[in-house]
N, C-alpha and C positions, 0 to 999 in steps of 0.2 A: 397367151400361148403357152403350152406346156410341152417340153421335150424330155426324153430320158437320156441320161448320160450313157454313152456307148461303153464306157469302162466298167461302171459299177451298177448302172440301172436306176439310180436315184432320179426322181422327177425334178426337173428344173422349171420353175415358173418364170416366164419372161414377161415383163410389162410392155406397155404400148411403145416404148422407146425402141423395142426390137422388132417392130412390125416390118420395117424395111431396113435390114441390117446385114452387113457382110463383115465378118471378122471373127475374133476368138473370144470364147468365154471359158471360165474356169469352174470346174466342179470342186467345191471346197471339201466335201466329205472324202473324196478319193484323190484329189489333186490333178486329175486329168485336164488337159486343155483341149477344148473342142473347137473346130473350125466350122462355123455355120453361115448359111446364107438364107435370109427370109425375104419374102416379097408379099406385100399385102396381107401380112399376119399369117402367112403360110410358110412352113419350112420347105425350102427348096434343096438344100444340101447340108449334110452333116458328116464330119469325119473326125477322127482323133488326130490332133496335131502333135501332142506329146502325151506319153503314158505317165501315170502317177508313179512316184517312188514307192518301193515296197515298204511295208511296215507302218504306214500312216494309219492313225486311228480315224474312225469314221464317226461323224456326228449325225444327228437325226435330221438336221435342217440342210436344205440345198439352197445355195445362193449362186447367182451368176453375175459376173461383172465383165465388162469388156477389158481386153488386154491390149495395151499399146496405144 
């Protein structure tokens, strides 16, 4: 599954572990924390939980990890 960060637009590739997931993921290029809910490998809800700090450098790769 692939989603776009609502803060910076980078693409996030989520593996099968996120097919049925509710929680937070972090966009490493911009630092935003996204609250997502997926069901049967489909995105049901996405919103920004916290905005990134200003002045962070952006990398070319996007990674997602659960928080908490």
